[in-house]
Residue frames as qw, qx, qy, qz and C-alpha x, y, z in Angstrom:
[[0.104, 0.193, 0.655, -0.723, 82.12, 8.58, -29.54],
 [0.510, 0.223, -0.092, -0.826, 79.41, 9.60, -32.00],
 [0.549, 0.094, -0.769, -0.314, 79.27, 5.97, -33.25],
 [0.197, -0.113, -0.876, 0.425, 78.89, 4.74, -29.68],
 [0.289, 0.234, 0.351, -0.859, 76.10, 7.28, -29.10],
 [0.576, 0.194, -0.412, -0.679, 74.36, 6.15, -32.27],
 [0.402, 0.031, -0.915, 0.002, 74.69, 2.54, -31.15],
 [0.004, 0.208, 0.753, -0.624, 72.90, 3.29, -27.86],
 [0.439, 0.258, 0.027, -0.861, 70.12, 5.22, -29.64],
 [0.583, 0.149, -0.653, -0.461, 69.53, 2.25, -31.95],
 [0.276, -0.032, -0.921, 0.273, 69.61, -0.15, -29.00],
 [0.217, 0.234, 0.535, -0.782, 66.96, 1.86, -27.13],
 [0.543, 0.257, -0.238, -0.763, 64.80, 2.07, -30.27],
 [0.500, 0.097, -0.836, -0.203, 65.06, -1.70, -30.76],
 [0.095, -0.108, -0.849, 0.508, 64.16, -2.32, -27.13],
 [0.381, 0.259, 0.286, -0.840, 61.02, -0.18, -27.39],
 [0.598, 0.232, -0.478, -0.600, 59.97, -1.98, -30.56],
 [0.433, 0.069, -0.898, 0.031, 60.57, -5.40, -29.02],
 [0.213, -0.372, -0.779, 0.458, 58.76, -4.56, -25.78],
 [0.087, -0.594, -0.399, -0.693, 55.62, -2.45, -26.46],
 [0.155, -0.286, 0.385, -0.864, 54.23, -0.04, -23.89],
 [0.088, 0.238, 0.905, -0.341, 51.73, -1.51, -21.34],
 [0.161, -0.484, -0.625, -0.591, 48.11, -1.41, -22.50],
 [0.280, -0.332, 0.249, -0.866, 45.84, 0.94, -20.52],
 [0.166, 0.087, 0.896, -0.402, 43.82, -0.78, -17.79],
 [0.130, -0.416, -0.786, -0.439, 40.39, -2.00, -18.87],
 [0.278, -0.286, 0.120, -0.909, 37.66, 0.45, -17.91],
 [0.200, -0.259, -0.923, 0.201, 35.35, -0.88, -15.19],
 [0.386, -0.404, -0.190, -0.807, 31.72, 0.12, -14.71],
 [0.042, -0.049, -0.858, 0.509, 30.32, -0.44, -11.21],
 [0.477, -0.316, -0.452, -0.685, 26.63, -1.35, -11.07],
 [0.207, -0.051, 0.756, -0.619, 24.55, -1.62, -7.88],
 [0.596, -0.150, -0.458, -0.642, 21.39, -3.75, -7.88],
 [0.713, -0.318, 0.400, -0.480, 19.36, -6.27, -5.85],
 [0.437, -0.294, 0.849, 0.040, 20.09, -9.99, -5.49],
 [0.651, 0.311, 0.683, -0.113, 17.36, -11.46, -7.62],
 [0.491, 0.794, -0.107, -0.342, 18.28, -9.53, -10.77],
 [0.367, -0.545, 0.698, 0.284, 21.35, -11.72, -11.15],
 [0.659, 0.235, 0.693, 0.171, 19.93, -14.19, -13.75],
 [0.459, 0.857, 0.231, 0.023, 19.11, -11.37, -16.18],
 [0.080, -0.913, 0.364, 0.169, 22.42, -9.60, -15.55],
 [0.583, -0.321, 0.702, 0.253, 24.35, -12.82, -16.18],
 [0.644, 0.501, 0.555, 0.161, 22.65, -13.06, -19.57],
 [0.360, 0.900, 0.190, 0.158, 23.28, -9.52, -20.73],
 [0.328, -0.873, 0.264, 0.246, 26.43, -8.18, -19.04],
 [0.643, -0.193, 0.566, 0.478, 28.82, -10.36, -21.12],
 [0.475, 0.661, 0.468, 0.345, 27.20, -8.94, -24.27],
 [0.032, -0.998, -0.035, -0.032, 27.76, -5.36, -23.08],
 [0.548, -0.660, 0.392, 0.332, 31.35, -6.09, -22.01],
 [0.658, 0.104, 0.573, 0.478, 32.19, -7.57, -25.39],
 [0.350, 0.808, 0.386, 0.275, 30.55, -4.76, -27.36],
 [0.049, -0.981, 0.059, -0.179, 32.35, -2.01, -25.46],
 [0.679, 0.352, -0.451, 0.460, 35.58, -3.72, -24.38],
 [0.217, -0.584, 0.389, -0.678, 34.96, -2.99, -20.71],
 [0.342, -0.115, -0.890, 0.279, 34.40, -4.79, -17.43],
 [0.486, -0.557, -0.169, -0.652, 31.17, -4.55, -15.43],
 [0.185, 0.090, -0.809, 0.550, 31.48, -4.93, -11.67],
 [0.540, -0.467, -0.430, -0.553, 27.99, -6.00, -10.54],
 [0.069, 0.128, -0.735, 0.662, 27.43, -5.55, -6.80],
 [0.497, -0.448, -0.626, -0.401, 24.26, -7.15, -5.40],
 [0.007, 0.250, -0.517, 0.819, 22.91, -5.67, -2.18],
 [0.144, 0.280, 0.840, -0.441, 19.92, -7.72, -1.09],
 [0.223, 0.712, 0.665, -0.031, 16.67, -5.87, -1.69],
 [0.290, 0.681, 0.252, 0.623, 15.90, -2.62, -3.53],
 [0.382, -0.907, -0.091, -0.151, 15.49, -0.77, -0.23],
 [0.750, -0.491, 0.176, 0.407, 18.97, -1.86, 0.80],
 [0.591, 0.346, 0.291, 0.668, 20.36, -0.67, -2.53],
 [0.004, -0.859, -0.190, -0.475, 18.85, 2.78, -1.96],
 [0.605, -0.793, 0.016, 0.069, 20.17, 2.92, 1.60],
 [0.775, -0.156, 0.216, 0.573, 23.67, 2.10, 0.35],
 [0.384, 0.582, 0.259, 0.669, 23.51, 4.94, -2.19],
 [0.286, -0.907, -0.123, -0.283, 22.41, 7.34, 0.53],
 [0.747, -0.591, 0.102, 0.286, 25.29, 6.29, 2.79],
 [0.662, -0.051, 0.334, 0.669, 27.77, 6.81, -0.06],
 [0.274, 0.898, 0.343, 0.029, 26.20, 10.03, -1.27],
 [0.097, -0.951, 0.226, 0.186, 29.27, 12.18, -0.56],
 [0.139, -0.559, 0.769, 0.276, 31.65, 9.60, -1.98],
 [0.867, 0.269, 0.072, -0.414, 29.77, 7.59, -4.63],
 [0.413, -0.375, 0.805, 0.203, 31.23, 4.18, -5.43],
 [0.564, 0.380, 0.728, 0.089, 28.70, 3.11, -8.07],
 [0.036, -0.130, 0.438, 0.889, 28.27, 4.40, -11.62],
 [0.477, -0.169, -0.526, -0.683, 24.83, 2.90, -12.29],
 [0.355, -0.001, 0.763, -0.540, 21.96, 1.78, -10.09],
 [0.424, -0.055, -0.710, -0.560, 19.47, -0.77, -11.42],
 [0.377, -0.314, -0.869, 0.069, 16.23, -1.64, -9.64],
 [0.065, 0.225, 0.421, -0.876, 14.84, 1.50, -8.00],
 [0.037, 0.495, 0.805, 0.324, 11.09, 1.37, -8.58],
 [0.125, -0.612, -0.255, -0.738, 8.27, 3.91, -8.40],
 [0.644, -0.680, -0.350, 0.014, 7.88, 3.22, -4.68],
 [0.662, -0.492, -0.014, 0.565, 11.43, 4.42, -3.95],
 [0.502, 0.524, 0.255, 0.639, 11.97, 6.79, -6.89],
 [0.104, -0.907, -0.113, -0.392, 10.94, 9.97, -5.11],
 [0.696, -0.685, 0.101, 0.192, 13.19, 9.19, -2.16],
 [0.745, 0.017, 0.266, 0.611, 16.14, 8.82, -4.53],
 [0.268, 0.704, 0.244, 0.611, 15.27, 12.14, -6.18],
 [0.401, -0.898, -0.077, -0.163, 14.88, 13.93, -2.84],
 [0.750, -0.529, 0.197, 0.345, 18.29, 12.66, -1.77],
 [0.313, 0.870, -0.299, -0.236, 19.77, 14.00, -5.04],
 [0.687, -0.323, 0.631, 0.162, 21.36, 10.64, -5.88],
 [0.683, 0.360, 0.588, 0.241, 20.74, 10.53, -9.63],
 [0.073, -0.416, 0.351, 0.836, 21.98, 12.29, -12.75],
 [0.662, 0.526, 0.344, -0.409, 19.07, 12.70, -15.24],
 [0.065, -0.361, 0.738, 0.566, 19.65, 11.11, -18.62],
 [0.755, 0.395, 0.265, -0.451, 17.19, 10.33, -21.42],
 [0.526, -0.154, 0.734, 0.402, 18.45, 7.54, -23.69],
 [0.253, 0.321, -0.444, -0.798, 18.08, 8.06, -27.45],
 [0.309, -0.094, -0.885, -0.336, 16.18, 4.74, -27.71],
 [0.180, 0.209, 0.671, -0.689, 13.57, 5.81, -25.14],
 [0.471, 0.177, -0.285, -0.816, 11.22, 6.14, -28.12],
 [0.503, -0.022, -0.832, -0.233, 10.48, 2.40, -27.78],
 [0.104, -0.208, -0.794, 0.562, 9.05, 2.85, -24.27],
 [0.096, -0.678, -0.655, -0.319, 5.27, 3.46, -24.13],
 [0.009, -0.543, 0.080, -0.836, 4.33, 6.98, -23.08],
 [0.675, -0.601, -0.188, -0.383, 2.06, 5.75, -20.28],
 [0.854, -0.242, -0.265, 0.377, 5.04, 4.09, -18.59],
 [0.427, 0.266, -0.130, 0.855, 7.20, 7.19, -18.88],
 [0.249, -0.570, -0.087, -0.778, 4.42, 9.49, -17.65],
 [0.784, -0.539, -0.175, -0.253, 3.60, 7.24, -14.71],
 [0.854, -0.182, -0.184, 0.451, 7.23, 6.80, -13.75],
 [0.397, -0.650, 0.040, 0.646, 9.64, 9.67, -14.34],
 [0.533, 0.805, 0.231, 0.120, 9.20, 12.07, -17.29],
 [0.050, -0.941, 0.330, 0.048, 12.43, 13.79, -16.20],
 [0.883, 0.316, -0.321, 0.133, 14.41, 10.55, -16.65],
 [0.326, -0.706, 0.582, -0.239, 16.25, 10.54, -13.36],
 [0.503, -0.139, 0.853, 0.015, 15.66, 6.83, -13.92],
 [0.451, 0.254, -0.572, -0.636, 14.93, 5.05, -17.19],
 [0.814, -0.057, 0.394, -0.423, 12.21, 2.38, -16.89],
 [0.176, 0.394, -0.855, -0.286, 13.30, -1.08, -18.02],
 [0.272, -0.209, -0.927, -0.149, 10.47, -3.33, -16.80],
 [0.431, -0.205, 0.213, -0.853, 7.05, -3.27, -15.16],
 [0.406, -0.211, -0.884, -0.093, 4.52, -5.56, -13.56],
 [0.511, -0.542, -0.006, -0.667, 1.94, -5.68, -10.82],
 [0.061, -0.211, 0.874, -0.434, 2.00, -7.17, -7.36],
 [0.710, -0.193, -0.397, -0.549, -0.67, -9.72, -6.48],
 [0.619, -0.357, 0.603, -0.353, -1.67, -12.24, -3.86],
 [0.542, 0.319, -0.729, -0.270, -0.49, -15.65, -5.06],
 [0.702, -0.228, 0.538, -0.407, -1.61, -19.08, -3.94],
 [0.006, 0.169, -0.951, -0.259, -1.51, -22.75, -4.89],
 [0.583, -0.064, -0.317, -0.745, -4.78, -23.82, -6.50],
 [0.654, -0.138, -0.741, -0.058, -4.80, -27.25, -4.88],
 [0.335, -0.189, -0.649, 0.656, -4.58, -25.63, -1.42],
 [0.134, 0.397, 0.289, -0.861, -6.80, -22.56, -1.89],
 [0.248, 0.453, 0.795, 0.319, -10.05, -22.96, -3.81],
 [0.007, -0.893, -0.396, -0.215, -11.58, -19.58, -2.91],
 [0.519, 0.016, -0.185, 0.834, -8.82, -17.00, -2.59],
 [0.065, -0.701, -0.352, 0.617, -9.51, -13.57, -1.08],
 [0.413, 0.592, 0.462, 0.515, -10.71, -11.04, -3.65],
 [0.059, -0.898, -0.081, -0.429, -10.71, -7.84, -1.59],
 [0.187, 0.475, -0.562, 0.650, -8.60, -6.20, 1.07],
 [0.604, -0.364, 0.286, -0.649, -11.41, -6.78, 3.55],
 [0.947, 0.020, -0.283, -0.150, -11.31, -10.51, 2.77],
 [0.556, 0.376, -0.584, 0.457, -7.76, -10.61, 4.14],
 [0.204, -0.407, 0.482, -0.748, -9.13, -9.54, 7.53],
 [0.839, -0.212, -0.202, -0.458, -11.46, -12.53, 7.86],
 [0.651, -0.513, 0.532, -0.171, -10.68, -15.18, 10.53],
 [0.957, 0.214, 0.193, 0.027, -10.24, -17.84, 7.85],
 [0.648, 0.625, -0.185, 0.395, -7.04, -16.08, 6.74],
 [0.470, -0.842, 0.242, -0.104, -5.60, -15.53, 10.23],
 [0.527, -0.579, 0.589, 0.201, -1.85, -16.19, 10.12],
 [0.769, 0.257, 0.554, 0.187, -2.07, -17.33, 6.51],
 [0.462, 0.867, 0.084, 0.168, -0.71, -14.31, 4.61],
 [0.672, -0.311, 0.110, 0.663, 2.97, -13.50, 4.08],
 [0.307, 0.933, 0.113, 0.152, 3.90, -9.94, 3.10],
 [0.677, 0.190, -0.154, 0.694, 7.16, -8.01, 2.84],
 [0.350, -0.681, -0.259, 0.589, 8.38, -5.16, 5.05],
 [0.390, 0.873, 0.209, 0.203, 8.03, -1.81, 3.19],
 [0.291, -0.900, 0.274, 0.173, 11.12, -0.50, 4.98],
 [0.396, -0.487, 0.709, 0.322, 13.36, -3.03, 3.25],
 [0.422, 0.201, 0.830, 0.306, 11.41, -4.36, 0.26],
 [0.187, 0.133, -0.312, -0.922, 10.08, -2.60, -2.82],
 [0.346, -0.297, -0.822, -0.340, 7.37, -5.28, -3.02],
 [0.301, -0.513, -0.675, 0.436, 6.34, -4.47, 0.53],
 [0.032, -0.355, -0.064, 0.932, 6.41, -0.75, -0.18],
 [0.234, -0.078, -0.612, -0.751, 4.25, -1.32, -3.25],
 [0.347, -0.456, -0.818, -0.048, 1.67, -3.14, -1.11],
 [0.194, -0.497, -0.440, 0.723, 1.62, -0.30, 1.42],
 [0.100, 0.247, -0.223, -0.938, 1.01, 2.19, -1.39],
 [0.269, -0.240, -0.805, -0.470, -1.65, -0.10, -2.86],
 [0.285, -0.555, -0.739, 0.255, -3.55, 0.00, 0.43],
 [0.097, -0.464, -0.170, 0.864, -3.16, 3.77, 0.68],
 [0.159, 0.050, -0.529, -0.832, -4.49, 4.11, -2.86],
 [0.336, -0.359, -0.828, -0.269, -7.46, 1.92, -1.92],
 [0.409, -0.618, -0.623, 0.252, -8.26, 3.33, 1.54],
 [0.047, 0.819, 0.013, 0.572, -6.95, 6.90, 1.51],
 [0.046, -0.565, 0.532, -0.629, -6.39, 8.23, 5.04],
 [0.847, -0.307, 0.139, -0.410, -8.22, 5.19, 6.45],
 [0.737, 0.369, -0.563, 0.057, -5.29, 2.92, 5.60],
 [0.009, 0.434, -0.751, 0.497, -3.92, 2.72, 9.19],
 [0.710, -0.114, 0.387, -0.577, -7.15, 1.05, 10.30],
 [0.904, 0.291, -0.249, -0.190, -6.78, -1.64, 7.66],
 [0.505, 0.478, -0.650, 0.306, -3.20, -2.33, 8.71],
 [0.317, -0.379, 0.634, -0.595, -4.02, -2.51, 12.40],
 [0.868, 0.029, 0.233, -0.438, -6.63, -5.16, 11.65],
 [0.802, 0.440, -0.405, 0.005, -4.22, -6.98, 9.34],
 [0.118, 0.516, -0.715, 0.457, -1.69, -7.01, 12.16],
 [0.529, -0.207, 0.585, -0.579, -4.27, -8.43, 14.54],
 [0.926, 0.222, 0.016, -0.306, -5.09, -11.14, 12.01],
 [0.747, -0.408, 0.472, 0.230, -1.53, -12.42, 12.48],
 [0.666, 0.734, -0.128, 0.018, -0.13, -11.34, 9.13],
 [0.826, -0.280, 0.187, 0.452, 3.45, -12.57, 8.67],
 [0.258, 0.954, -0.140, -0.058, 5.95, -9.86, 7.70],
 [0.872, -0.089, 0.173, 0.450, 9.34, -10.77, 6.26],
 [0.315, -0.615, 0.199, 0.695, 12.35, -8.69, 5.32],
 [0.194, 0.474, -0.492, -0.704, 12.17, -9.26, 1.58],
 [0.792, 0.262, -0.211, -0.510, 10.60, -11.18, -1.27],
 [0.497, 0.354, -0.792, 0.027, 13.16, -13.98, -1.18],
 [0.089, -0.118, 0.832, -0.535, 12.44, -14.85, 2.45],
 [0.618, 0.179, 0.290, -0.708, 8.71, -14.77, 1.80],
 [0.723, 0.345, -0.463, -0.379, 8.95, -17.03, -1.24],
 [0.286, 0.276, -0.890, 0.221, 10.98, -19.55, 0.75],
 [0.303, 0.026, 0.709, -0.636, 8.34, -19.68, 3.51],
 [0.691, 0.311, 0.064, -0.650, 5.41, -19.86, 1.08],
 [0.614, 0.394, -0.638, -0.247, 7.08, -22.49, -1.08],
 [0.204, 0.170, -0.909, 0.321, 7.67, -24.59, 2.04],
 [0.442, -0.463, -0.711, -0.291, 4.00, -24.41, 2.96],
 [0.262, -0.182, -0.576, 0.753, 4.29, -22.14, 6.00],
 [0.292, 0.505, 0.348, -0.734, 1.33, -20.04, 4.79],
 [0.548, 0.426, 0.692, 0.198, -0.99, -20.40, 1.77],
 [0.294, 0.918, 0.241, 0.111, -1.09, -16.73, 0.68],
 [0.611, -0.300, 0.124, 0.722, 1.89, -14.65, -0.38],
 [0.215, 0.916, 0.038, -0.338, 2.33, -11.09, -1.58],
 [0.593, -0.171, 0.553, 0.561, 4.25, -11.55, -4.81],
 [0.094, 0.389, -0.399, -0.825, 3.87, -10.86, -8.52],
 [0.726, 0.396, 0.229, -0.513, 1.13, -11.31, -11.07],
 [0.567, 0.558, -0.559, -0.232, 3.66, -13.06, -13.34],
 [0.378, -0.388, 0.814, -0.210, 4.25, -15.92, -10.88],
 [0.827, 0.240, 0.446, -0.246, 1.77, -18.21, -12.70],
 [0.657, 0.710, -0.239, -0.077, 3.76, -17.65, -15.91],
 [0.035, -0.667, 0.730, -0.143, 6.98, -18.52, -14.09],
 [0.614, -0.141, 0.735, -0.253, 5.51, -21.78, -12.87],
 [0.817, 0.478, 0.238, -0.216, 4.03, -22.66, -16.26],
 [0.495, 0.783, -0.374, -0.034, 7.23, -21.87, -18.14],
 [0.018, 0.621, -0.759, 0.196, 9.76, -23.52, -15.84],
 [0.292, -0.136, 0.902, -0.287, 7.83, -26.46, -14.45],
 [0.324, -0.161, -0.736, -0.572, 4.91, -26.91, -16.86],
 [0.185, -0.402, -0.794, 0.418, 2.79, -26.31, -13.78],
 [0.140, -0.466, -0.296, -0.822, -0.38, -24.25, -14.08],
 [0.528, -0.528, -0.657, 0.103, -1.30, -24.75, -10.42],
 [0.296, -0.269, -0.292, 0.869, -0.25, -21.30, -9.24],
 [0.051, 0.801, 0.537, 0.258, -2.98, -18.66, -9.04],
 [0.278, -0.082, -0.167, 0.942, -2.80, -14.91, -8.57],
 [0.030, -0.791, -0.602, -0.107, -5.44, -12.32, -7.71],
 [0.119, 0.344, -0.076, 0.928, -5.73, -8.56, -7.67],
 [0.137, -0.451, -0.722, 0.506, -7.62, -7.08, -4.72],
 [0.187, 0.672, 0.330, -0.636, -10.71, -4.88, -5.14],
 [0.649, 0.609, 0.399, 0.220, -10.33, -5.35, -8.93],
 [0.108, 0.971, -0.211, -0.019, -7.42, -2.90, -8.81],
 [0.898, 0.058, -0.089, 0.428, -3.68, -3.27, -9.14],
 [0.251, -0.897, 0.219, 0.290, -0.54, -1.48, -8.07],
 [0.805, 0.551, -0.056, 0.213, 1.82, -1.28, -11.02],
 [0.594, -0.650, 0.267, 0.392, 5.48, -1.52, -10.15],
 [0.637, 0.747, -0.086, 0.173, 7.84, 0.10, -12.65],
 [0.741, -0.484, 0.152, 0.440, 11.57, -0.42, -12.20],
 [0.416, 0.902, -0.079, 0.083, 14.26, 1.89, -13.49],
 [0.802, -0.120, 0.018, 0.585, 17.99, 2.28, -13.94],
 [0.096, 0.989, 0.043, 0.099, 19.94, 5.48, -13.61],
 [0.587, 0.447, -0.320, 0.594, 23.31, 7.16, -13.43],
 [0.583, -0.626, -0.350, 0.383, 24.58, 7.78, -9.93],
 [0.083, 0.980, -0.039, 0.174, 25.40, 11.43, -9.35],
 [0.281, -0.806, 0.521, 0.028, 29.16, 11.84, -9.23],
 [0.965, 0.105, 0.233, 0.065, 29.76, 8.62, -11.20],
 [0.391, -0.596, 0.499, 0.493, 33.37, 8.12, -12.24],
 [0.225, -0.021, 0.794, 0.564, 32.38, 6.65, -15.61],
 [0.401, 0.478, 0.353, -0.697, 29.36, 8.72, -16.59],
 [0.451, 0.460, -0.457, -0.613, 29.70, 8.27, -20.37],
 [0.233, 0.109, -0.961, -0.098, 30.00, 4.51, -20.05],
 [0.211, 0.270, 0.762, -0.550, 27.06, 4.58, -17.67],
 [0.496, 0.449, -0.015, -0.743, 24.94, 6.22, -20.38],
 [0.431, 0.307, -0.754, -0.390, 25.83, 3.41, -22.79],
 [0.049, -0.049, -0.968, 0.242, 24.78, 0.85, -20.18],
 [0.377, 0.389, 0.476, -0.693, 21.40, 2.56, -19.72],
 [0.506, 0.435, -0.382, -0.640, 20.95, 2.57, -23.52],
 [0.289, 0.208, -0.924, -0.137, 21.78, -1.12, -23.59],
 [0.196, 0.115, 0.844, -0.485, 19.30, -2.09, -20.85],
 [0.528, 0.495, 0.391, -0.569, 16.33, -0.98, -22.94],
 [0.265, 0.419, -0.669, -0.554, 17.68, -2.26, -26.25],
 [0.874, 0.078, -0.190, -0.441, 15.80, -5.07, -27.92],
 [0.615, 0.328, -0.696, 0.174, 18.81, -7.34, -27.42],
 [0.057, 0.178, -0.745, 0.641, 18.75, -6.96, -23.63],
 [0.555, -0.027, 0.242, -0.795, 14.97, -6.69, -23.27],
 [0.775, 0.116, -0.496, -0.373, 14.34, -9.99, -25.08],
 [0.539, 0.091, -0.776, 0.314, 16.18, -11.76, -22.27],
 [0.190, -0.289, 0.426, -0.836, 14.19, -10.01, -19.53],
 [0.739, -0.229, -0.122, -0.622, 10.82, -11.84, -19.33],
 [0.924, -0.080, -0.372, -0.039, 12.17, -15.34, -18.66],
 [0.575, 0.128, -0.502, 0.633, 14.85, -14.11, -16.24],
 [0.024, -0.145, 0.324, -0.934, 13.29, -11.13, -14.52],
 [0.096, -0.475, -0.875, 0.009, 9.67, -12.29, -14.75],
 [0.116, 0.636, 0.255, -0.719, 8.40, -8.83, -15.43],
 [0.589, 0.713, 0.371, 0.087, 7.09, -7.22, -18.61],
 [0.528, -0.055, 0.203, 0.823, 9.77, -5.56, -20.79],
 [0.126, 0.728, 0.208, -0.642, 9.25, -1.89, -21.63],
 [0.002, 0.361, -0.594, -0.719, 10.57, -2.13, -25.19],
 [0.696, 0.354, 0.253, -0.571, 7.50, -2.47, -27.42],
 [0.537, 0.512, -0.585, -0.327, 9.50, -4.35, -30.08],
 [0.048, -0.273, 0.942, -0.187, 9.91, -7.38, -27.80],
 [0.710, -0.143, -0.474, -0.501, 7.54, -10.31, -28.29],
 [0.534, -0.451, 0.544, -0.464, 6.49, -12.02, -25.05],
 [0.067, 0.146, -0.986, -0.049, 6.99, -15.78, -24.51],
 [0.501, -0.291, -0.638, -0.506, 3.84, -17.88, -24.83],
 [0.479, -0.343, -0.738, 0.329, 3.80, -18.78, -21.13],
 [0.046, -0.062, -0.260, 0.963, 3.18, -15.11, -20.30],
 [0.427, -0.341, -0.518, -0.658, -0.43, -15.81, -21.26],
 [0.601, -0.449, -0.646, 0.143, -0.74, -17.10, -17.69],
 [0.303, -0.109, -0.328, 0.888, 0.43, -13.81, -16.18],
 [0.013, 0.828, 0.533, -0.175, -2.07, -11.24, -14.94],
 [0.345, 0.422, 0.141, 0.826, -1.73, -7.97, -16.81],
 [0.095, -0.225, -0.423, 0.872, -2.10, -4.83, -14.70],
 [0.104, -0.599, -0.639, -0.472, -5.68, -3.53, -14.55],
 [0.321, -0.858, -0.269, -0.299, -7.33, -0.48, -12.99],
 [0.588, 0.089, -0.419, 0.686, -4.10, 0.76, -11.39],
 [0.341, -0.833, -0.346, 0.264, -4.51, 2.78, -8.21],
 [0.413, 0.686, 0.019, 0.598, -3.22, 6.30, -8.63],
 [0.507, -0.762, -0.104, 0.390, -0.89, 8.08, -6.26],
 [0.409, 0.891, -0.101, 0.170, 0.92, 11.09, -7.68],
 [0.716, 0.208, -0.332, 0.577, 4.71, 11.26, -7.43],
 [0.029, -0.564, 0.232, -0.792, 4.28, 14.49, -5.47],
 [0.746, -0.492, 0.004, -0.449, 2.03, 12.79, -2.94],
 [0.946, -0.077, -0.228, 0.218, 4.43, 9.89, -2.56],
 [0.501, 0.400, -0.295, 0.708, 7.41, 12.24, -2.20],
 [0.256, -0.596, 0.160, -0.744, 5.63, 14.35, 0.41],
 [0.753, -0.414, 0.143, -0.491, 4.35, 11.49, 2.55],
 [0.810, 0.188, -0.552, 0.055, 6.63, 8.45, 2.19],
 [0.273, 0.282, -0.682, 0.617, 8.65, 9.08, 5.36],
 [0.468, -0.198, 0.338, -0.792, 5.48, 9.84, 7.31],
 [0.876, 0.017, -0.235, -0.420, 3.72, 6.73, 6.01],
 [0.683, 0.214, -0.655, 0.242, 6.70, 4.52, 6.90],
 [0.002, 0.261, -0.619, 0.741, 6.83, 5.95, 10.43],
 [0.663, -0.105, 0.173, -0.721, 3.10, 5.36, 10.85],
 [0.864, 0.123, -0.447, -0.195, 3.38, 1.84, 9.46],
 [0.461, 0.257, -0.712, 0.463, 6.21, 1.11, 11.90],
 [0.289, -0.241, 0.471, -0.798, 4.20, 2.51, 14.80],
 [0.820, -0.025, 0.006, -0.572, 1.30, 0.20, 13.98],
 [0.912, 0.196, -0.346, -0.102, 3.07, -2.95, 12.84],
 [0.598, 0.270, -0.583, 0.479, 6.20, -2.96, 15.02],
 [0.001, 0.229, -0.519, 0.824, 5.32, -0.84, 18.05],
 [0.166, -0.395, -0.901, 0.063, 1.75, -2.12, 18.25],
 [0.101, 0.246, 0.262, -0.928, 0.12, 1.30, 18.44],
 [0.361, 0.605, 0.699, -0.122, -3.47, 1.98, 17.46],
 [0.334, 0.543, 0.396, 0.661, -4.44, 4.19, 14.51],
 [0.238, -0.921, -0.271, -0.150, -5.85, 6.74, 16.96],
 [0.622, -0.640, 0.080, 0.445, -2.44, 7.12, 18.60],
 [0.497, -0.133, 0.410, 0.753, -0.70, 7.93, 15.33],
 [0.047, 0.352, 0.514, 0.781, -3.52, 9.68, 13.45],
 [0.006, -0.400, -0.608, 0.686, -5.40, 11.96, 15.86],
 [0.338, 0.425, -0.032, -0.839, -7.12, 13.71, 12.95],
 [0.176, 0.104, 0.927, 0.316, -8.53, 10.63, 11.26],
 [0.337, -0.104, -0.355, -0.865, -11.63, 11.15, 9.13],
 [0.651, -0.048, 0.391, -0.649, -15.15, 10.24, 10.18],
 [0.857, 0.272, -0.303, -0.317, -15.28, 7.59, 7.49],
 [0.426, 0.379, -0.779, 0.260, -12.23, 5.96, 8.98],
 [0.268, -0.181, 0.696, -0.641, -13.82, 5.81, 12.42],
 [0.786, 0.135, 0.100, -0.595, -17.04, 4.46, 10.95],
 [0.733, 0.353, -0.568, -0.126, -15.14, 1.77, 9.10],
 [0.151, 0.317, -0.827, 0.439, -13.46, 0.74, 12.33],
 [0.493, -0.053, 0.529, -0.689, -16.76, 0.49, 14.20],
 [0.812, 0.240, -0.154, -0.509, -18.50, -1.47, 11.46],
 [0.745, 0.292, -0.599, 0.014, -15.85, -4.16, 11.45],
 [0.837, -0.451, -0.309, 0.015, -15.80, -4.62, 15.19],
 [0.356, -0.892, 0.277, 0.000, -12.87, -2.52, 16.26],
 [0.524, 0.595, -0.587, 0.162, -9.24, -3.53, 16.51],
 [0.658, -0.516, 0.484, -0.259, -8.34, -6.46, 18.68],
 [0.955, 0.241, -0.170, -0.041, -6.49, -9.74, 18.48],
 [0.874, -0.294, 0.071, 0.379, -3.18, -11.46, 18.91],
 [0.255, -0.762, 0.291, 0.519, 0.18, -9.84, 18.53],
 [0.594, 0.738, -0.236, -0.219, 1.76, -9.16, 15.17],
 [0.906, -0.134, 0.300, 0.266, 4.17, -11.80, 13.84],
 [0.236, 0.875, -0.370, -0.208, 7.49, -10.65, 12.46],
 [0.918, -0.039, 0.318, 0.233, 9.60, -13.13, 10.53],
 [0.118, 0.879, -0.359, -0.291, 12.94, -11.85, 9.28],
 [0.887, 0.398, -0.220, 0.078, 15.14, -13.56, 6.73],
 [0.684, -0.619, 0.292, 0.252, 18.34, -14.97, 8.18],
 [0.473, -0.235, 0.599, 0.603, 20.08, -15.82, 4.94],
 [0.461, 0.594, -0.104, -0.651, 19.38, -14.00, 1.66],
 [0.672, 0.130, 0.707, 0.181, 18.55, -16.51, -1.07],
 [0.010, 0.311, -0.482, -0.819, 19.19, -15.82, -4.72],
 [0.411, 0.511, 0.749, -0.095, 15.66, -15.84, -6.07],
 [0.315, 0.372, 0.521, 0.701, 13.95, -13.76, -8.70],
 [0.120, -0.856, -0.415, -0.283, 12.37, -10.85, -6.90],
 [0.200, 0.623, -0.204, 0.728, 13.14, -7.54, -5.30]]
């Protein structure tokens, strides 16, 4: 009997040696971002997966505003580990909602101090790129583009400007903040006149680019790097871009760890990787923004891009305190058709004077054009 028992022990041992135990399932990192980041992610995610032996599940959710809304909806049961693409227009909202786990990468030393100080010194999000919004146009169609916000209100530009909705687009939110930085508490008066000049408002950058590219309007709120994009990809230097009032609104985008992430340690490695030289070198020609890593040399075609100048200044505290109020007021003016007086009963004297000098607020109804199908383009 002992021999039989020994035989079975040896048989079991042989079986275990011949058939090894199943390998543990590959760890998966879930990343939320916006549609147009896909070209850059396709370039860099395979590198990260190979280096760390993991799988990255990239979920694209339209525009940056939609990404933030998804995180808010999932706040009590987070499904993502990392969010990529929240910019300085939406940062404070994400912080207020307590969606992010602060983390400062060890290689943050390669990010210029001015970017960190103007974005998030507490590192709820780590900046990975930056750029400025601008009014873009085709030089063969527009010889004398508008140079100021007031120029946009002139009859010659009636129905000829496409902008994005700040409720759903970070580009649109950046433009709203740009006007607030330029006009202060008089900004509702500017927007009411812009509405009455038949400005075209779309859901996101992709929809706007499609309309502009098809010739539906000559002016488009986009990015100061668009001329570089055209020069690099099509050898076309016919795209122009202008800053208004000789100022700019600098958009800084960041990536962060979602609070309650299931793979927090792996998420940290992904954040480190995003600002590494290896990943950042692939950013300019895919993301069409400026990389934050100072070791990266820009492609030659970026000589056609407008570098941010005289940035308007709105403190993070001011943005955090007023964003919801500003969005409600913008909606009242642009969607509900209300006058500035109806939403801002305590407007300043300078605001009233500005209204009177430019002939009051009158004109046709506001045009709203919403995207039906999201197109995979290169913006937020």
